[in-house]
C-alpha positions as CSV (number, residue, x, y, z in Angstrom):
1,M,6.3,11.5,-142.5
2,A,4.2,13.1,-145.2
3,G,4.1,9.9,-147.2
4,E,3.0,7.8,-144.2
5,T,0.4,10.2,-142.8
6,G,-0.6,12.6,-145.5
7,V,0.5,15.5,-143.3
8,E,3.5,17.7,-144.2
9,P,5.8,18.5,-141.3
10,V,6.8,22.0,-140.6
11,I,10.6,22.6,-141.0
12,T,12.3,25.2,-138.8
13,F,15.9,26.3,-139.2
14,E,17.5,27.3,-135.9
15,G,20.4,29.2,-137.4
16,T,23.2,26.8,-138.5
17,A,22.9,24.8,-135.2
18,A,19.8,22.7,-135.9
19,V,16.9,21.8,-138.2
20,R,13.7,20.9,-136.5
21,L,10.8,19.0,-138.1
22,T,7.5,19.3,-136.3
23,H,4.7,17.0,-137.5
24,T,1.2,17.6,-136.0
25,S,-1.8,15.5,-136.8
26,G,-4.8,16.0,-134.6
27,R,-3.8,15.4,-131.0
28,L,-0.4,13.8,-131.9
29,R,2.9,15.6,-132.5
30,I,6.3,14.4,-133.5
31,E,9.4,16.6,-133.1
32,T,12.7,15.6,-134.8
33,V,15.9,17.6,-134.4
34,F,18.9,17.3,-136.7
35,R,22.3,18.8,-135.9
36,P,25.4,19.0,-138.0
37,S,28.2,16.4,-137.5
38,S,31.4,15.5,-139.2
39,N,29.4,13.1,-141.4
40,G,26.7,15.6,-142.3
41,W,23.3,16.2,-140.6
42,K,22.5,13.7,-137.9
43,R,19.2,13.1,-136.0
44,N,19.8,14.3,-132.5
45,A,16.4,14.0,-130.9
46,Y,13.1,12.3,-131.7
47,Q,10.1,12.9,-129.4
48,F,6.4,11.9,-129.6
49,F,3.6,13.9,-127.8
50,R,0.0,13.2,-127.2
51,D,-2.1,16.1,-126.0
52,G,1.2,17.9,-125.3
53,E,2.4,15.1,-123.0
54,R,5.5,13.1,-124.0
55,K,4.7,9.5,-124.7
56,P,6.7,6.4,-126.0
57,M,6.9,6.5,-129.8
58,P,4.6,4.0,-131.5
59,K,6.4,1.0,-132.9
60,S,5.4,1.7,-136.5
61,W,3.6,4.1,-138.7
62,E,0.7,1.6,-138.8
63,A,0.5,1.8,-135.0
64,Y,0.7,5.6,-135.2
65,R,-2.2,5.7,-137.7
66,A,-4.3,3.3,-135.6
67,L,-3.7,5.5,-132.5
68,R,-4.7,8.6,-134.4
69,E,-7.8,6.9,-135.8
70,R,-9.1,5.8,-132.4
71,L,-8.5,9.0,-130.5
72,P,-11.6,11.3,-130.1
73,P,-11.0,14.6,-131.9
74,D,-11.1,16.4,-128.5
75,A,-9.0,15.3,-125.6
76,S,-12.0,15.8,-123.3
77,G,-14.3,13.8,-125.6
78,L,-15.6,10.4,-124.9
79,A,-13.9,7.4,-126.5
80,V,-16.1,5.1,-128.5
81,L,-15.8,1.6,-130.1
82,P,-16.7,1.1,-133.7
83,A,-20.2,-0.2,-134.5
84,L,-20.2,-3.8,-135.6
85,T,-22.0,-5.4,-138.5
86,P,-23.7,-8.7,-137.5
87,L,-22.5,-11.8,-139.3
88,S,-24.6,-13.6,-141.8
89,P,-26.8,-16.4,-140.4
90,G,-24.8,-19.7,-140.3
91,E,-21.5,-18.0,-141.3
92,P,-18.7,-20.3,-140.1
93,L,-15.9,-18.7,-138.0
94,P,-12.2,-19.4,-138.3
95,L,-10.9,-21.9,-135.7
96,Q,-9.0,-19.2,-133.8
97,I,-12.1,-17.2,-133.1
98,R,-14.0,-20.2,-132.0
99,Q,-11.2,-21.0,-129.6
100,S,-11.4,-17.4,-128.2
101,L,-15.1,-17.8,-127.7
102,S,-14.5,-21.0,-125.9
103,Q,-12.0,-19.3,-123.6
104,C,-14.5,-16.5,-122.9
105,E,-17.3,-19.0,-122.1
106,I,-15.0,-20.6,-119.5
107,R,-13.7,-17.3,-118.1
108,L,-17.1,-15.7,-117.9
109,G,-19.2,-18.8,-117.1
110,G,-22.2,-18.3,-114.8
111,R,-22.5,-14.5,-115.3
112,D,-25.7,-13.1,-116.6
113,D,-24.5,-9.5,-116.8
114,V,-22.1,-10.0,-119.7
115,A,-22.9,-10.3,-123.4
116,V,-20.5,-11.9,-125.9
117,S,-21.0,-11.6,-129.7
118,V,-19.0,-11.6,-132.9
119,G,-19.3,-9.1,-135.8
120,R,-17.3,-7.2,-138.4
121,D,-15.9,-3.7,-138.2
122,G,-15.7,-1.1,-140.9
123,K,-12.6,-2.8,-142.4
124,G,-14.3,-6.2,-142.6
125,R,-12.3,-7.7,-139.8
126,Y,-13.8,-10.1,-137.3
127,V,-14.4,-8.5,-133.8
128,L,-15.2,-10.5,-130.7
129,A,-17.2,-8.1,-128.4
130,I,-17.6,-8.6,-124.7
131,A,-20.0,-6.1,-123.1
132,G,-20.4,-5.7,-119.4
133,T,-21.9,-3.0,-117.2
134,K,-18.5,-1.4,-116.4
135,A,-16.8,-1.6,-119.8
136,T,-16.8,-3.1,-123.3
137,L,-13.9,-5.1,-124.8
138,H,-13.3,-5.6,-128.5
139,M,-10.8,-8.3,-129.7
140,T,-10.0,-7.7,-133.4
141,F,-8.9,-10.4,-135.8
142,E,-7.4,-10.1,-139.2
143,T,-7.8,-13.0,-141.7
144,L,-5.2,-14.5,-143.9
145,V,-4.8,-17.7,-146.0
146,R,-2.3,-20.4,-144.9
147,S,-1.9,-23.6,-146.8
148,G,-5.0,-22.8,-148.8
149,R,-7.2,-22.4,-145.7
150,K,-8.5,-19.2,-144.2
151,C,-7.4,-18.5,-140.6
152,A,-7.5,-15.6,-138.2
153,V,-4.8,-13.8,-136.1
154,L,-5.0,-11.0,-133.7
155,A,-4.8,-7.6,-135.4
156,S,-1.3,-6.2,-135.7
157,T,-2.3,-2.9,-134.0
158,D,-4.7,-2.4,-131.1
159,P,-5.9,-6.1,-131.1
160,I,-7.6,-5.5,-127.8
161,R,-9.5,-2.3,-126.9
162,V,-11.3,-1.5,-123.7
163,I,-13.7,1.4,-123.3
164,T,-15.4,2.0,-120.0
165,A,-19.1,2.9,-119.7
166,E,-18.0,6.5,-118.9
167,G,-16.1,6.7,-122.2
168,A,-12.5,6.3,-120.9
169,D,-10.1,4.4,-123.2
170,L,-8.1,1.8,-121.3
171,T,-6.5,0.3,-124.4
172,E,-2.9,1.3,-123.5
173,E,-3.4,0.2,-119.9
174,V,-4.3,-3.4,-120.8
175,Q,-1.4,-3.6,-123.2
176,G,-3.1,-6.1,-125.5
177,K,-3.5,-8.7,-122.7
178,L,-6.9,-10.5,-122.6
179,N,-6.9,-11.3,-118.9
180,K,-6.0,-7.6,-118.1
181,A,-8.8,-6.5,-120.2
182,L,-11.3,-8.9,-118.7
183,A,-10.2,-7.8,-115.2
184,R,-11.2,-4.2,-116.0
185,I,-14.6,-5.3,-117.2
186,L,-15.1,-7.8,-114.3
187,P,-13.0,-6.6,-111.3
188,D,-14.1,-9.7,-109.2
189,P,-14.9,-12.5,-111.7
190,P,-15.9,-15.9,-110.3
191,G,-13.0,-18.4,-110.3
192,A,-10.4,-15.6,-110.2
193,A,-8.1,-17.9,-108.2
194,S,-7.9,-20.4,-111.1
195,P,-4.6,-20.5,-113.0
196,E,-4.3,-17.9,-115.7
197,A,-3.6,-19.0,-119.3
198,D,-1.1,-17.1,-121.5
199,P,-2.8,-13.6,-121.5
200,G,-1.3,-12.5,-124.8
201,R,-3.0,-15.1,-127.1
202,P,-6.3,-16.8,-127.5
203,Q,-6.1,-20.4,-126.1
204,G,-7.1,-23.7,-127.6
205,A,-10.7,-24.9,-127.6
206,Q,-11.9,-26.6,-124.4
207,A,-14.2,-29.6,-124.1
208,G,-17.8,-28.5,-124.5
209,G,-16.7,-25.2,-126.1
210,P,-18.7,-23.4,-128.8
211,S,-18.8,-24.5,-132.4
212,D,-19.4,-22.1,-135.4
213,R,-21.1,-18.9,-134.2
214,T,-23.0,-16.1,-135.8
215,G,-23.2,-12.5,-134.7
216,T,-26.1,-13.3,-132.4
217,V,-25.5,-12.2,-128.8
218,M,-24.5,-15.1,-126.5
219,R,-25.2,-14.8,-122.8
220,C,-22.5,-16.4,-120.7
């Protein structure tokens, strides 16, 4: 725990019946209880709490750190998305991001109340931002090299984040699904009856879709 988070857990001995590790970092707390068994000490309970409320344990320490990083320090505080740095003029985008832009053009076509742009976050990752009057959506991509060519994949943790205009974080609610996230930004989008594509991944480019983009805001 200390090695993964930089925070030492508190160890409490409950007589000879149990040893409890309590790890608190900001608004997150992990409690682990070990009890003696015939094969030595064995983990008996493992619980995760956010603001004192029990929640499912993050799938990895990376996911735990990402959650801690995006939580406002105060539970009553407003959630915010990171400020993005615009791309350099003429900077080419990986194919996967261009395909996502194409999908957004089709999904949001005809609306003048939504702005779509691409920039970079503080970690240098590409972020596709969709801003509406009700909420803002960020899709984050990590880049890697395959067969000597640079490509982009959705970030391994919190690839899709949604923050409402009132500062409420809907990231866990949308569960990384693009169509769920778009639905929260646009409750009644035009063409809602059309067949939904796989919501978990960006789809292939469509005819007439966008080519290389820069960070300039694109009105759909």
